[in-house]
C-alpha positions in Angstrom: -13.9 131.1 1.1 -12.3 134.1 -0.5 -9.0 134.6 1.3 -9.4 138.4 1.4 -10.2 139.5 5.0 -7.2 140.4 7.1 -7.8 141.5 10.7 -6.1 144.6 12.0 -4.2 142.4 14.5 -2.7 140.2 11.8 -1.8 143.3 9.7 0.0 144.7 12.7 1.9 141.5 13.4 3.0 141.2 9.7 4.2 144.8 9.9 6.2 144.1 13.0 8.0 141.4 11.1 8.8 143.9 8.3 9.9 146.4 10.9 12.4 143.8 12.3 13.9 143.5 8.8 14.0 147.3 8.5 15.9 147.7 11.8 18.5 145.2 10.6 18.9 147.2 7.4 19.5 150.3 9.4 22.0 148.5 11.6 23.8 146.8 8.6 23.0 143.6 10.4 22.8 140.8 7.8 19.7 138.5 8.1 18.2 135.2 7.1 14.5 135.6 6.6 12.7 132.3 6.9 9.2 132.0 5.6 7.1 128.9 4.7 5.4 128.3 1.4 3.0 131.0 0.5 4.1 133.3 3.3 4.6 136.3 1.1 8.4 136.0 0.9 8.5 138.0 -2.3 6.3 140.7 -0.7 8.7 141.0 2.2 11.6 141.2 -0.2 10.0 143.9 -2.3 9.0 145.9 0.8 12.5 145.7 2.2 14.0 147.1 -1.1 11.3 149.8 -1.2 12.3 150.7 2.4 16.0 151.1 1.3 14.9 153.3 -1.6 12.8 155.5 0.7 15.4 155.9 3.4 18.7 155.7 1.5 17.8 156.5 -2.1 19.2 160.1 -2.1 22.4 158.9 -0.5 22.7 156.1 -3.0 22.2 158.3 -6.0 24.7 160.9 -4.6 27.4 158.3 -4.3 26.5 156.4 -7.5 25.6 153.3 -5.5 23.1 150.5 -6.3 21.0 147.9 -4.5 21.6 144.3 -5.7 18.8 141.8 -5.8 19.7 138.3 -6.9 16.9 136.0 -8.0 16.9 132.3 -8.7 15.2 132.3 -12.2 14.4 134.7 -15.0 10.7 134.3 -14.2 11.4 135.5 -10.6 13.5 138.4 -12.0 10.6 139.6 -14.1 8.2 139.3 -11.2 10.4 141.3 -8.8 11.0 144.0 -11.5 7.2 144.3 -12.1 6.3 144.4 -8.4 9.1 146.8 -7.5 8.1 149.4 -10.1 10.2 151.9 -12.0 13.6 152.5 -10.3 17.1 152.7 -11.5 18.5 152.1 -8.0 18.0 148.3 -8.0 19.8 145.8 -10.1 17.6 142.7 -10.4 19.0 139.7 -12.1 19.7 136.0 -11.8 22.8 134.8 -9.9 25.0 134.2 -13.0 24.1 137.5 -14.7 24.8 139.5 -11.5 27.9 137.8 -10.5 29.3 138.2 -14.0 28.4 141.9 -13.8 30.4 142.2 -10.6 33.6 140.7 -12.0 33.6 141.1 -15.8 35.5 144.4 -15.9 38.5 142.9 -14.0 39.8 141.1 -17.0 43.5 141.2 -16.0 42.6 139.3 -12.8 40.2 137.0 -14.6 42.8 136.0 -17.2 45.2 135.1 -14.4 42.6 132.9 -12.8 41.7 131.4 -16.2 45.4 130.6 -16.7 45.5 128.8 -13.4 42.4 126.8 -14.4 44.0 125.9 -17.7 47.1 124.7 -15.9 45.0 122.6 -13.5 43.2 121.0 -16.5 46.5 120.3 -18.3 47.8 118.6 -15.1 44.6 116.5 -14.8 44.9 115.3 -18.4 48.6 114.5 -18.1 47.8 112.6 -14.9 45.1 110.6 -16.6 47.4 109.8 -19.5 50.1 108.6 -17.1 48.0 106.7 -14.5 44.4 105.9 -15.7 44.0 102.4 -16.9 41.8 103.6 -19.8 45.0 105.1 -21.3 47.2 102.0 -20.7 48.2 101.5 -24.4 49.8 105.0 -24.3 51.5 104.3 -20.9 53.3 101.3 -22.4 55.1 103.5 -24.9 58.6 104.9 -24.4 59.0 108.7 -24.0 60.1 109.3 -27.6 57.3 107.0 -28.9 54.7 109.0 -27.0 56.0 112.3 -28.4 56.1 110.9 -32.0 52.6 109.4 -31.6 51.3 112.8 -30.5 52.8 114.5 -33.6 51.2 111.9 -35.9 47.8 112.3 -34.4 47.9 116.1 -34.3 49.0 116.1 -38.0 46.1 113.8 -38.9 43.2 115.4 -37.1 41.0 115.6 -40.2 41.5 111.9 -40.9 40.7 111.0 -37.3 37.5 112.9 -37.2 36.4 111.6 -40.6 36.6 108.1 -39.1 35.6 108.9 -35.6 32.3 107.0 -35.7 33.2 104.3 -38.2 33.6 100.7 -36.9 36.8 99.5 -35.4 38.1 97.8 -38.6 37.6 100.9 -40.7 39.3 103.1 -38.1 42.3 100.7 -37.9 42.5 100.6 -41.7 42.5 104.4 -41.9 45.5 104.6 -39.6 47.2 101.4 -40.7 50.2 103.2 -42.5 50.4 106.1 -40.0 50.7 103.9 -37.0 52.5 100.8 -38.3 55.2 101.3 -35.6 52.5 101.1 -32.9 51.0 97.6 -33.2 49.2 97.7 -29.8 47.8 101.2 -29.8 44.7 100.3 -32.0 43.9 97.0 -30.4 41.3 98.6 -28.2 39.6 101.3 -30.3 37.7 102.7 -27.4 40.9 103.4 -25.4 42.5 104.7 -28.6 39.8 107.3 -29.0 40.2 108.4 -25.3 43.9 108.7 -25.7 43.7 110.8 -28.9 40.9 113.0 -27.5 43.1 113.7 -24.4 46.0 114.6 -26.6 43.9 117.0 -28.6 42.5 118.6 -25.5 46.0 118.9 -24.1 47.2 120.6 -27.2 44.3 123.1 -27.3 44.7 124.0 -23.6 48.5 124.3 -23.8 48.3 126.5 -26.9 45.8 128.7 -25.1 48.1 129.0 -22.1 51.0 130.0 -24.3 48.9 132.6 -26.1 47.9 134.1 -22.8 51.6 134.4 -21.8 52.5 135.9 -25.2 49.6 138.4 -24.7 48.2 137.5 -28.1 45.1 139.2 -29.4 42.0 137.3 -28.4 43.6 135.9 -25.3 43.4 138.9 -23.0 39.7 138.6 -22.1 37.6 135.9 -20.5 34.0 135.6 -21.8 31.1 134.2 -19.9 28.8 132.4 -22.3 25.3 131.9 -20.9 24.1 130.1 -24.0 25.9 126.8 -23.4 26.3 124.7 -20.2 29.8 123.7 -21.1 33.2 125.4 -20.9 35.3 126.2 -23.9 38.4 127.0 -22.0 40.7 127.0 -25.0 38.5 129.7 -26.5 38.6 131.8 -23.3 34.9 130.9 -22.7 33.4 129.8 -19.4 29.9 128.5 -18.5 27.7 128.6 -15.4 29.6 126.5 -12.9 33.0 127.8 -13.8 31.7 131.4 -13.5 30.8 130.7 -9.9 34.2 129.1 -9.3 36.1 132.1 -10.9 34.0 134.6 -9.0 34.8 133.0 -5.6 38.5 132.8 -6.5 38.7 136.4 -7.6 36.8 137.7 -4.5 39.0 135.6 -2.2 42.2 136.8 -3.9 41.8 140.5 -4.4 41.0 142.8 -1.4 40.6 145.8 -3.7 37.8 144.2 -5.6 36.1 143.3 -2.4 36.2 146.9 -1.3 34.9 148.2 -4.6 31.9 145.8 -4.5 31.1 146.7 -0.9 31.3 150.4 -1.5 29.3 150.2 -4.8 26.6 147.8 -3.6 26.0 148.4 0.1 22.6 146.5 0.1 22.4 142.9 -1.3 19.2 140.9 -1.3 19.2 137.2 -2.3 16.0 135.4 -3.1 15.4 131.6 -2.6 18.7 131.4 -0.6 18.1 127.6 0.1 18.6 126.9 -3.7 21.7 129.2 -4.0 25.0 127.6 -4.7 27.3 127.5 -1.7 30.0 129.5 -3.7 27.7 132.5 -3.7 27.2 132.2 0.0 30.9 132.0 0.5 31.3 135.2 -1.6 28.8 137.1 0.4 30.4 135.9 3.6 33.8 137.1 2.4 32.3 140.5 1.5 30.7 141.0 4.9 33.8 139.9 6.8 36.0 142.2 4.8 33.5 145.1 5.3 33.8 144.6 9.0 37.5 144.5 8.8 37.8 147.8 7.0 34.9 149.4 8.9 32.6 149.8 5.9 28.9 149.0 5.9 27.1 146.3 4.0 23.7 144.6 4.5 23.1 141.1 3.1 19.6 139.7 3.3 18.8 136.1 2.5 15.1 135.3 1.8 13.8 131.8 1.6 12.9 128.6 3.4 15.1 125.6 4.2 12.1 123.3 4.0 11.8 124.1 0.3 15.4 123.0 -0.6 14.9 120.4 -3.3 18.0 120.8 -5.5 21.2 118.9 -4.9 23.5 121.9 -5.4 21.6 124.3 -3.2 23.1 125.4 0.2 19.9 124.4 2.1 20.1 124.4 5.9 23.9 124.6 5.8 23.8 128.3 5.0 24.4 129.3 8.7 27.6 127.1 8.7 29.0 129.0 5.7 27.9 132.5 6.4 28.2 133.0 10.2 26.4 135.5 12.4 23.2 135.9 10.4 20.2 137.2 12.4 17.2 134.9 11.9 13.8 136.5 11.3 10.8 134.1 10.8 7.4 134.7 9.4 4.5 132.2 10.2 1.7 133.8 8.2 0.5 132.1 5.1 -1.0 134.3 2.3 -1.7 131.5 -0.3 -3.7 128.6 0.9 -6.8 127.7 2.8 -6.7 126.5 6.4 -7.2 122.9 5.3 -4.1 122.9 3.0 -2.0 124.8 5.7 -2.8 122.1 8.3 -1.5 119.4 6.0 1.7 121.2 5.0 2.5 122.0 8.6 2.3 118.3 9.4 4.7 117.5 6.5 7.4 120.0 7.5 6.9 119.1 11.2 9.3 121.8 12.6 9.3 124.9 14.6 7.8 127.0 11.8 4.0 126.4 12.1 2.1 128.5 9.6 -1.3 130.2 10.2 -3.4 131.9 7.6 -3.2 135.6 7.6 -6.9 135.7 6.5 -9.9 135.5 8.7 -11.9 133.9 5.9 -9.5 131.0 5.3 -11.8 128.0 5.7 -13.4 126.1 2.8 -10.5 124.2 1.2 -10.7 120.6 0.3 -7.8 118.0 0.9 -8.3 114.3 0.4 -5.9 111.3 0.2 -6.9 108.3 -2.0 -5.5 104.9 -2.5 -5.8 103.4 -5.9 -3.9 101.7 -8.8 -2.0 102.7 -11.9 -5.2 102.0 -13.9 -7.1 104.6 -11.9 -5.0 107.6 -12.9 -6.8 108.7 -16.1 -10.3 108.2 -14.5 -9.2 110.0 -11.3 -8.1 113.0 -13.3 -11.2 112.9 -15.5 -13.4 112.8 -12.4 -11.9 116.0 -11.1 -12.0 117.7 -14.5 -15.8 117.3 -14.2 -16.1 118.0 -10.4 -14.0 121.1 -10.4 -15.3 122.4 -13.7 -11.8 122.5 -15.2 -11.2 124.6 -18.3 -8.4 126.7 -19.8 -9.2 129.5 -17.4 -9.7 127.2 -14.4 -6.8 124.8 -15.0 -6.0 121.6 -13.2 -2.3 121.0 -12.4 -1.2 117.4 -12.1 2.1 116.5 -10.4 3.4 113.1 -11.4 6.5 111.2 -10.3 7.6 109.8 -13.7 9.2 111.8 -16.4 7.5 109.4 -18.9 4.0 110.5 -17.9 4.9 114.2 -18.0 6.4 113.8 -21.4 3.6 111.7 -22.8 0.8 114.0 -21.6 2.8 117.2 -22.5 3.4 116.1 -26.0 7.0 115.2 -26.2 7.1 111.5 -25.5 9.6 110.7 -28.3 12.1 113.3 -27.1 12.0 111.7 -23.6 12.4 108.2 -25.0 15.4 109.2 -27.0 17.2 110.7 -24.1 16.3 107.9 -21.8 18.1 105.5 -24.2 21.4 107.4 -24.2 24.4 106.5 -22.0 24.2 110.0 -20.5 20.7 109.5 -19.1 20.3 105.8 -18.5 21.1 103.4 -15.7 22.3 105.2 -12.6 22.2 108.5 -14.5 18.5 108.3 -15.2 17.5 110.8 -12.4 19.5 113.5 -14.1 16.7 113.6 -16.7 14.5 115.2 -14.2 16.6 118.4 -14.1 18.6 118.3 -17.3 15.7 117.7 -19.7 12.6 118.7 -17.7 13.9 121.7 -15.8 12.1 125.0 -16.2 15.2 126.7 -14.9 17.1 126.9 -18.2 20.5 127.2 -16.5 20.0 123.6 -15.2 19.4 122.0 -18.6 22.1 119.6 -19.6 24.6 120.4 -22.3 22.7 118.7 -25.2 19.2 119.7 -24.0 20.4 123.3 -23.8 21.8 123.1 -27.3 18.5 121.8 -28.6 16.6 124.5 -26.6 18.7 127.2 -28.3 18.0 125.8 -31.7 14.2 125.4 -31.1 14.2 128.9 -29.6 15.7 130.3 -32.8 13.2 128.3 -34.9 10.3 129.6 -32.7 11.4 133.2 -32.8 11.8 133.2 -36.5 8.3 131.7 -37.0 6.8 134.8 -35.1 6.5 138.0 -37.1 6.7 140.2 -34.0 9.9 138.8 -32.5 12.3 141.6 -31.7 15.6 141.4 -33.6 17.7 141.2 -30.4 15.8 137.9 -29.5 17.0 136.2 -32.7 20.5 135.8 -31.2 21.5 135.5 -27.5 24.5 137.6 -28.3 23.2 141.1 -29.0 26.7 142.4 -29.9 26.5 140.4 -33.1 24.2 143.2 -34.5 26.3 146.2 -33.3 28.0 146.9 -36.6 25.3 145.8 -39.0 23.5 148.2 -41.4 19.7 148.1 -41.6 19.8 146.6 -45.1 22.2 143.9 -43.9 20.0 143.1 -41.0 16.9 142.7 -43.2 18.9 140.3 -45.5 20.0 138.3 -42.5 16.5 137.9 -41.2 15.3 136.9 -44.7 18.1 134.3 -44.9 17.3 132.9 -41.5 13.5 132.7 -42.2 14.2 130.6 -45.4 15.6 127.8 -43.2 12.7 125.3 -42.9 12.3 121.7 -41.8 9.5 119.4 -40.7 11.8 117.3 -38.5 14.6 118.3 -36.3 17.1 116.6 -38.7 15.6 118.4 -41.7 16.0 121.7 -39.9 19.6 121.1 -39.1 20.2 120.0 -42.7 18.7 123.2 -43.9 20.8 125.3 -41.5 23.9 123.5 -42.7 23.0 123.9 -46.4 22.6 127.6 -46.1 25.7 127.8 -44.0 27.8 126.0 -46.7 26.3 127.7 -49.8 25.8 131.2 -48.4 28.7 133.7 -48.0 26.7 135.7 -45.4 29.1 136.0 -42.5 26.4 137.5 -40.3 24.4 134.3 -40.8 27.4 132.2 -39.9 28.0 134.2 -36.7 24.4 133.7 -35.6 24.6 129.9 -36.2 28.0 129.5 -34.7 26.9 131.3 -31.5 23.6 129.5 -31.3 25.0 126.1 -31.8 28.4 126.5 -30.4 29.7 124.5 -33.3 31.7 126.1 -36.0 31.4 125.2 -39.7 28.3 123.2 -39.1 27.5 120.2 -41.2 25.1 117.4 -40.5 27.9 114.8 -39.8 29.6 117.3 -37.5 26.3 117.9 -35.6 25.6 114.1 -35.4 29.1 113.5 -34.1 28.7 116.2 -31.5 25.5 114.6 -30.2 27.0 111.2 -30.1 30.2 112.3 -28.4 28.2 113.9 -25.6 25.4 111.4 -25.1 27.3 108.1 -25.4 30.4 106.9 -23.5 31.7 103.7 -25.1 32.8 103.4 -28.7 32.8 99.7 -29.5 31.2 98.7 -32.8 28.0 97.6 -31.1 27.8 100.9 -29.1 28.4 102.9 -32.3 25.5 101.1 -34.1 23.2 101.7 -31.1 24.3 105.3 -30.7 23.7 106.0 -34.4 20.3 104.5 -34.2 19.3 106.7 -31.2 20.7 109.9 -32.9 18.8 108.9 -36.0 15.6 108.7 -33.9 16.3 112.1 -32.3 16.8 113.8 -35.7 13.6 112.2 -37.0 11.4 113.8 -34.3 9.1 116.6 -35.7 9.7 120.2 -35.0 6.2 120.4 -33.7 7.1 118.0 -30.9 10.2 120.0 -30.1 8.0 123.1 -29.8 5.8 121.3 -27.3 8.9 120.6 -25.2 10.1 124.2 -25.6 6.7 125.5 -24.4 6.9 123.1 -21.4 10.4 124.5 -20.5 9.3 128.1 -20.8 6.1 127.3 -19.0 3.8 128.5 -21.8 1.3 125.6 -21.9 -2.4 126.4 -22.6 -4.2 123.1 -22.1 -6.8 122.8 -19.4 -4.8 120.1 -17.6 -1.1 120.9 -17.1 1.4 118.1 -16.1 4.4 118.8 -14.0 7.3 116.9 -12.4 7.4 117.2 -8.6 10.4 119.6 -9.0 8.9 121.6 -11.7 6.4 123.6 -9.7 8.8 125.4 -7.4 7.6 129.0 -6.7 4.2 128.4 -8.4 0.6 128.3 -6.9 -2.5 126.7 -8.3 -6.2 126.6 -7.3 -6.5 122.9 -8.2 -3.8 120.3 -7.7 -3.7 116.5 -8.1 -0.6 114.6 -7.0 -0.1 111.1 -8.3 2.2 109.4 -5.8 3.8 105.9 -5.5 6.6 104.2 -3.7 9.3 104.7 -6.3 10.8 107.9 -7.5 13.2 107.6 -10.5 15.5 104.7 -9.8 14.8 104.7 -6.1 12.1 102.0 -5.5 11.8 102.9 -1.8 11.0 106.6 -1.8 7.7 107.9 -0.5 7.0 104.7 1.3 10.3 105.3 3.1 9.0 108.7 4.2 5.7 107.5 5.5 7.2 104.4 7.2 9.5 106.7 9.2 7.3 109.8 9.6 6.2 109.1 13.2 9.6 108.3 14.5 11.8 110.4 12.1 13.8 111.8 15.0 15.5 108.4 15.4 16.9 108.5 11.9 20.6 109.3 11.4 23.2 109.6 8.7 22.1 108.9 5.1 18.6 107.8 6.2 18.1 111.1 7.9 19.3 113.0 4.8 17.1 110.9 2.5 14.1 111.6 4.8 14.7 115.3 4.7 15.0 115.4 0.9 11.7 113.5 0.5 10.0 115.7 3.1 11.1 118.9 1.3 9.9 117.6 -2.1 6.5 116.6 -0.6 6.2 119.9 1.2 6.9 121.9 -1.9 4.4 119.8 -3.9 1.5 119.9 -1.5 2.0 123.6 -0.7 1.3 124.6 -4.4 -2.4 124.1 -3.7 -4.5 127.2 -2.9 -7.9 125.4 -2.2 -8.3 121.9 -3.8 -5.7 119.2 -3.2 -6.0 115.5 -4.1 -3.4 112.8 -3.6 -3.8 109.4 -5.4 -1.3 106.8 -4.1 -1.0 104.0 -6.6 0.9 101.4 -4.6 0.1 99.2 -1.7 -0.2 101.0 1.6 1.0 98.2 3.8 3.2 99.4 6.7 2.7 103.1 5.8 -1.0 103.8 6.6 -0.2 105.2 10.0 2.3 107.7 8.6 -0.1 108.8 5.9 -2.9 109.3 8.4 -0.7 111.4 10.6 -0.2 113.8 7.6 -3.5 113.6 5.6 -6.0 112.2 8.0 -8.5 109.7 6.6 -7.5 107.5 3.7 -10.2 107.1 1.0 -10.4 104.2 -1.5 -10.9 105.3 -5.1 -13.5 103.4 -7.0 -13.9 104.2 -10.7 -17.6 103.2 -10.6 -18.3 106.0 -8.1 
């Protein structure tokens, strides 16, 4: 088996598919290119853009036009740029980077939309204060009492934050004299904090709105901040989700902007369309509809596979409901896997797209399904380390269902345990850990994981002697006005900051911040952390505020304990987590979550499977129970089946030649479904 011989017939058939895309490009006929896992989707994408460059390059240069290619991750962006070669005609970037590039120069319009957003948020806060039962002590007050209470709390912000995480008795005592006319307001301290926080947010947003109306300096530009996954609306800063919202609003509202984009970017290619946010699809649909209305040409090409839709916020199969009239072009060839692997993944997806290998020498793969127990996992993996001659050059990739196992074997067990014990990621929210702590798509990391990632990235970059200066800070413009000598001093100051544990590192950052008058240092830290005037208590309060909901005395004690544990974790462990996120692990066995292998391919794959997934105790067994008669499912059961099917399809299709599945739960009632997919079921015996 070498996967290298392609017959003239197959080459001709593959070229016919490309020619179909090229014809649609010539006719400005927008398409949806569907290709299964390993089909060479990126190859088709690259060849399509090369075709545009060949056929339309001179025209594009003459009219100062560009080709846009939107990718799903930074890794994909890098791959496309490398494979496309040297050209200044194609703008390749992730969704957020490109969409911001399209709208950032229209600040007058953006500020208007931002003002609308502020007013919406102000109305929402006022509604909560007036109707939500969590704010009932405030609702019981007369109008004049409410206004006076607001004044008192706004005048005593410092006192409030000093006592924010103290126990109820100390907080009441701190405000005893200030609120002696409000005997009921402090009875429930948790509600009191919610009320005051709402008042402070209301004040900040209202002030921002007023400053926009007054055209004050600093309030005539909206800034997209890719560093944080949270909005700071009162500072005129927006994050990922709000950027997409603003983009859709501005495209819908301004016809002139639509025409400018259409005329400047007549060819748009979108990679991994199934994972793309529906707002992007709506934007593209608006652009094409307006182009037709005014008689201008635009081609929009979506490249992907609905069977690989595994993220909740991706458009998936609904794309044709949002963007109407797309021409479907399908590709059935598989350029990745052996015939044996292709047979299995075809059975899993079980739809009209049946893949065949493009290679004549495609036989020789090895796929087996084993039943075993939890106690067999380590021995099972060790067995194949030996059988497949696994080493750092011939790695084994293990897909496991539990975040705990991935964290433990990847070297960041303590980080996982801390996050699992927070309100933000426990109980019904546990499944969010899968994307918000383990995601290799950095834009999907949760607010606090992204903050920690930024800090560890700074730490990591400073430890390397060859790190480019622009990588020290995510905001390159911070260096624009700096002299070389000032830059050297800044790097020296940053490199002096040391700490064995995460808490020690934050303490060192804070100490230098407080003692040093280097404004450049303060700008770097402010931008990296998103927290001004950093101190350890402020940092701890920020973590607690975002990771814990309730503020009773018992909750505060528990929250403080968890935050203490987080700060006590070594920087070495945080570096292991950082390497996991940026996919820079060098061990001979690499562990992944099921979601974490999207877009990857490996020679050797082991999948550890069980009934449960996250908090769902009836997951893969549900899939196999219903596999044979899945057409009879409807409603939520149908949607659940499709979600599991897509995840299993993506996982199994990572394998090039060797695939093993170890199912560690009872197979009662699901054996027939498993056999339909994998064939024979083997029993794993450690003694053998």
